[in-house]
N, C-alpha and C positions, 0 to 999 in steps of 0.2 A: 504494500499500499503506499502511495506517495503522499508524503505529509507536506503541506505547505506552510512556510514560515509566516508567522503574524507580522504584518508590516503596518505600523500605525499611521505612517504617512501616507500610504496607498489608501488605507481606509478613510482617513480624514478627507483626502482628495475626492474619493467617491461619494462620501456623504456631502461634501460641498457641491459637487457637481449635480447630485440629485436635487438638493435644495435650490439651486439656481434654476434647474430645469423646471421645477414646480412653480417657482415664482414667474418665470416667462410664459409657462403655459396656462397659468391660472386665468388670465383675461379671456384666453380662447375658450377654456372650458366654461367660464362663466357666461361668455356670450352664447355658447351653444345650448346651454341649459335655459337661459333667458328667452332665446328665440322660440323655444317650444312651449312657453308659458301662455296662459289664456290672457288675452287682451283686456286692458283696463282693470286687471286685478289688483287689489291692494296688497302691500308687503309689509308685515310688521317687523320682521326680523330679516337679517342678511340671508339666513338659512332657508327662508321661504322661497328664494329664487331657484333653489335646487329641488324643492319638493313638488310632486305631482299636484294637480293634474297638468297633462301635456297635451299639445295639439299641433296640427300642421297647418292650422287656419291663417297663421301669420305668413307663412310662405305662400299659400294659395292666394292671400289678399295682395301680396306684393307682385305675383306673377299676373294677376288678373286686373289689378286697378291702379297701376302705376307704370312709369316708364323705365323701371329697373330692368326689365328683359331686353328693351331697346338698348340701354346703356351698357349692359352685359355684352350684347352683340357687338356694340362698337369697340368695347374693350378687347374682346377676342379678336375681332378682325384687325384692329390696329396692332396688337401685340403679335399675332401670328405672321401677318405680312412683314411687319418690322423685324421680327426676329429672323425669319427665313431670308429675307433680302440682305439684312445686316451681317448674318452669318456667312452668306456666300461672298459678300464683299470682303469681309475680314479674312477668310480662308484664302481667297484669291490674292490679297494683298500681302498676307503673312508669308506665303511660300517664297516669293522672290527675296524678301527681307531676311528670310532665314536660310535659304539654301542656294541663293544666286549671287554672283558678283556683279556690281555695276557701279558707275561714277556716282558718288553722292549717296550711297546706301545708308552710311552712318547718320549723315544729315537728315535724311528721310525719316529714319527710325527715331532719331532725337526729336524731330518735329512732332511726331505722334506722342512721344513721352511728355512733351510740353503740353499737349492737349489734355492730359490728366491733371495737370497743375491749374488749369483755368476753370473756376467754377462756372457752372451753367448759367447762374443767374447774371454773370457779367456779359453774357452774349445775347441776353433776351431782347434788348432794344434793337440792335442792328438785325437780329434775326426776324423780329416782327416787321421791321420796315422792309426787309427783303422779301418775306412772304406776302406782305400786303401788295408790294409792287409787282409780284408775279400772280396776284389773284388766287393765292392758296389759302387765304384765311377762311375759317369755317368749311374746309374740305378734308377728306381722308388723306390725301397727299400731303397737305399742309401740316397735318399733326405727325404724320409717319416719317417724311423726309429728314427733319432735323435729327431724329433719333438714330439715324444711319451714320452719322458722323462721329460716333463715340470711338475712343481708342482702346477702352479696356479689353474688348474681345480681340482685337488685333494683338495687343501686347501678350495676352495669355497664349494665343496660337503661335506667335513668334517664338516664345519661350519653349513651347512644346515642340515645334518642328526642329528647332535646333538640336534638340535631344536625339533625334532620330539619326542612327549612324550614317556618316557620309559614305562608308564602304557600300552599304545597300544600294545608294543612289549611283555611284560610280559603276557598279556592275550592271545596273539596269542601262546606263550610258553606253557601256561596252556592247550591250546586247542591242543597241540601236533604238533605245526608247528616247522619245523627245520629252519635253518638260510637261506637255499635257498629259501624256500617258504616265509618266512618273507621279504627277500630281493626283490623278483620279484613281490609279490602280495601286499606288504604294503609299502615298502621304495620307490620303483620306481614310483608307481602311485601317491604317495604324493609329489614326487620331480620333476614333469614335468617341473615346472617353472624354477628351478635351472638348470635342464638338457638342456633345450632349451637355457638358458643363456650362459652356458658353451659351448654348441655346436656352437652358433653363434660367441663367442669371439674366440673360437679355429679356426673356419673356416676363420674369418677375418685375424687372426694372421698368419695361413698357407698361405692365398692368398697373404699376403703382404710381406712374408718372402723373404729376399734378400741375406744375407751374406752366409749362408749355401748352398742354390741352386747355388749361384754363383760359389763357390768353387767345388761343387760336379758335376754339369752339365757341362761336357767338349764338347758336340756337340750341334749344334743348334736344333736337334730333341728332346733333353731333356730340353731345356729351359723353364722356366715358364714366364709369362707376365712381372714381375718385372724385370727378367734377359734380356728377349729378346727386350723389348722396347727401352732400350738405343741404341741397335744396329740398331733397326728399325728407330730410330730418326737420327741416323748418316747417313743412307741412303737417308733420306728425309730432310736433314739439311737446304735446301734452301726453303722448303715449310712448313710453320708453321702450316697450316691448317691440313695437314695429320698427322703430329705428335701429335697434340692435339686430334685429332679424335682417334688415337691409345691409347692415355692415357685415354680417356673416355670409350673406350672398356674394358680397364683394371679395371676401377673404378665402372662401372655400376653394375656388379654382386654383389659385396660386399655392394654397396649402397642399392640395392633392398632387399637384405637379411636384412639388418639393418632396413629399413623402415617397412618391414612386421612384424618383431619380436621385434620392438622397446618397445612395452609395456611389452612383456615377459622378455626382458633383464632388464628394469628398475625395475620391480617387483622382479625379481630373485635376483638382487644385493641388493635391499633394505631387502629382506627376509633373506639373509645370515646373517644379523645382529641380528636376533631375537633370543633371548635366552629363555631358558626354565623358 
């Protein structure tokens, strides 16, 4: 029988991790229970939020009598298109920066690194003026296109592509493979983990985006969930259960995506630090 030595430090770290996890999860658990409570019910104690009776009427009311389904559709459409196009652009740009030699390569890479240092709020005014001049305000392209200019996905992919052995690509070159063949048949299959990681992070970032959609979307038909929910909460200001349910509808898709791809995200972030 194998006996494990008692490690007080490891036990304390585990206990601390569990406590922190419960603290961060409590608002989500509370919101989930509260979203199933009966509308306009009175609560004497905090524990009453977790007690039955439960009902699905709040979700049905939101789906049938509000614009939340439309805002959810807008959020999905913008997040999916923005993620797909942004992922494609980042992958195509990362390959030459990581595996090809050309004049000004370091300068281009440094330029993208500088993009991480500029806060998005600093670019809002010129971005709005440009979008307005191109008649993109209150349109799907107007909301989606600025998000494609982010550098984070590109930097992650460059770090990962650099870790792929050069010998593997040299053998492919000797066999007559061109850069397009190497990219689609070698680089992409070996990079599925980091692609999934970048995809999920981009999707969650687009789903939660607030400032630019707030300025670009002028009509309720173009609102995303982060923009529409505050107006929704103002309509039901006297009923906390309905507003909590609306917030749960907004958070569930991103939460499900994270839970499904949690291992891929963790593995991808870890592998971006691997060096040759």
